[in-house]
C-alpha positions in Angstrom: 131.2 156.9 73.1 128.8 154.3 74.6 128.2 152.9 78.1 130.7 150.1 77.3 133.6 152.5 77.7 132.2 154.8 80.4 132.0 154.9 84.1 128.7 154.0 85.8 128.1 157.6 86.7 128.2 158.5 83.0 125.7 155.9 81.8 122.5 158.1 82.1 124.0 160.6 79.7 125.1 157.9 77.3 121.6 156.6 76.7 119.9 160.0 76.4 117.6 160.3 73.4 120.1 162.3 71.4 123.0 159.7 71.8 124.1 158.5 68.3 125.2 155.0 67.5 127.7 153.9 64.8 126.3 152.3 61.6 129.8 151.6 60.4 130.6 149.3 63.3 127.4 147.3 62.6 128.5 146.8 58.9 131.9 145.7 60.0 130.4 143.1 62.3 128.2 141.8 59.5 131.3 141.4 57.4 133.3 139.5 60.0 130.9 137.2 61.9 128.5 136.7 59.1 131.3 135.7 56.8 132.6 133.2 59.4 129.1 131.7 59.6 128.8 131.6 55.8 132.2 129.8 55.6 131.0 127.3 58.3 127.8 126.6 56.3 130.2 125.6 53.5 132.0 123.2 55.7 134.8 125.3 57.2 135.1 124.0 60.8 137.9 126.4 61.6 135.5 129.3 60.8 133.0 127.9 63.3 135.7 127.6 66.0 136.6 131.3 65.4 133.0 132.3 65.6 132.4 130.3 68.8 135.5 131.9 70.4 134.2 135.4 69.5 130.7 134.9 70.8 130.8 132.4 73.6 131.5 134.9 76.4 128.8 137.4 75.7 126.3 134.6 75.0 126.9 132.8 78.2 126.9 136.0 80.3 123.6 136.9 78.8 122.1 133.6 79.6 123.5 133.6 83.1 122.2 137.0 83.8 118.7 136.1 82.5 118.3 132.7 84.2 120.5 133.4 87.3 121.0 129.6 87.3 124.3 128.1 86.3 123.0 124.7 85.1 120.2 126.3 83.2 122.6 128.7 81.6 124.9 125.9 80.5 121.9 123.9 79.1 120.6 126.9 77.2 124.1 127.7 76.0 124.3 124.3 74.4 120.8 124.6 73.0 121.6 127.9 71.3 124.7 126.5 69.6 122.8 123.4 68.6 120.3 125.5 66.8 123.0 127.5 65.1 124.6 124.3 63.9 121.4 122.7 62.7 120.3 125.8 60.8 123.7 126.6 59.2 122.6 125.7 55.7 119.6 128.0 55.9 121.5 130.9 57.3 121.2 134.2 55.4 123.2 137.2 56.6 120.5 139.8 56.5 121.8 141.5 59.6 124.6 141.2 62.1 125.4 137.6 63.2 125.0 138.9 66.8 121.4 139.8 66.1 120.8 136.3 64.7 122.6 134.7 67.7 120.9 136.7 70.4 117.5 136.3 68.8 117.9 132.6 69.1 119.1 133.0 72.7 116.2 135.2 73.5 113.7 132.6 72.1 115.5 129.8 74.0 115.2 131.8 77.2 111.5 132.5 76.7 110.9 128.7 76.1 112.9 128.1 79.3 110.7 130.5 81.3 107.5 128.8 80.0 108.9 125.3 80.9 109.9 126.5 84.4 107.1 129.0 85.3 106.7 127.5 88.7 110.3 126.6 89.4 112.2 128.8 91.9 115.3 130.4 90.3 118.5 129.2 91.8 121.3 131.6 92.6 124.0 131.6 90.0 127.7 131.3 90.8 129.7 134.4 90.5 131.1 135.1 87.1 134.7 134.8 88.4 134.0 131.2 89.3 133.1 130.4 85.6 136.0 132.0 83.8 136.4 128.9 81.6 133.1 129.8 80.0 133.3 133.5 79.9 135.9 134.1 77.1 138.7 136.5 77.3 139.1 139.9 78.9 138.1 141.7 75.7 134.5 140.4 76.2 134.2 140.9 79.9 131.1 142.7 81.2 131.0 145.9 83.3 131.2 144.0 86.5 134.7 142.8 85.7 135.8 146.4 85.0 135.0 147.9 88.4 137.7 149.0 90.7 136.9 146.6 93.6 135.5 143.1 93.9 133.1 144.4 96.5 131.7 146.9 94.1 131.5 144.3 91.3 129.4 142.1 93.6 127.1 144.9 94.3 126.7 145.5 90.6 125.9 141.9 89.9 123.3 142.0 92.6 121.8 145.2 91.3 121.5 143.8 87.8 119.8 140.7 89.2 117.2 142.9 90.9 116.2 144.8 87.7 112.8 144.1 86.2 113.2 141.3 83.6 112.5 143.6 80.6 115.0 146.2 81.7 117.6 143.6 82.7 117.4 142.0 79.3 117.9 145.2 77.4 120.8 146.3 79.6 122.6 142.9 79.4 122.1 142.7 75.6 123.4 146.3 75.2 126.5 145.5 77.4 127.3 142.0 76.1 126.2 141.8 72.5 127.4 145.1 71.1 124.0 145.5 69.4 122.3 148.8 68.7 119.0 149.7 70.5 117.2 149.2 67.2 118.6 145.6 67.0 117.8 145.0 70.6 114.3 146.1 70.0 113.9 143.7 67.1 115.2 140.8 69.3 112.9 141.6 72.2 109.9 142.5 70.1 109.6 146.2 70.9 110.4 149.5 69.2 113.7 151.3 69.5 112.3 154.0 71.7 110.9 151.4 74.1 114.2 149.6 74.2 116.0 152.9 74.8 113.6 153.8 77.6 114.1 150.4 79.3 117.9 150.9 79.1 117.7 154.4 80.6 115.5 153.1 83.5 117.9 150.2 84.0 121.0 152.4 84.1 119.3 154.9 86.5 118.3 152.1 88.9 121.8 150.5 88.8 123.5 153.8 89.5 121.0 154.6 92.3 121.4 151.1 93.8 125.2 151.4 93.9 125.3 154.9 95.3 122.6 154.1 97.9 124.6 151.3 99.4 128.1 152.5 98.7 130.4 154.3 101.1 132.6 157.2 100.2 135.3 154.9 99.1 132.8 152.9 96.9 131.7 156.1 95.3 135.3 157.0 94.5 135.8 153.5 93.0 132.8 154.0 90.8 134.2 157.3 89.5 137.5 155.6 88.7 136.0 152.5 87.0 136.1 152.2 83.3 
């Protein structure tokens, strides 16, 4: 069981050093998404449409969480897919397609930060206002699974306040389905460092929500899945 299927109060235990992750799930993902990408490289446009539908929600949410700017997120979203399209003939499925996709997204975001080092970050619209870009309910992030819209807003704000390195690991873990080892590869750190960042992020989120929450909010957290 991972944080993706747990309540917020259970998150710290889920990312303890002894928590195992499934290798079988990773291999299945390689078979599905990488095969779609391989078929697209051979000219199968339907395969690309299927791949896009599977990945657009997690990718856009990752970019929105990182930039906190709707227009920048949409621009980077297009840039990532443009890179996927232009490199399709060179694609080699050495790992999960999600690892490949989010590595490109991470690099695009780093380039964006360098280009906009002195530009104030604009406040992003709420995710509910962008449902057309966030895929279906199967890919919704933890904020869409909370018991109340008020608590969901607090969670979004708490994620935005996380230090950048912790926020990225947390968002990747929640949205991409990647393992901590894969997230470490994407962000250029070891698995233990990625795990530590995730644990700190989870602890801060839980503390932030409990600090500002009323009794009713705490009860809602316990019920959230």
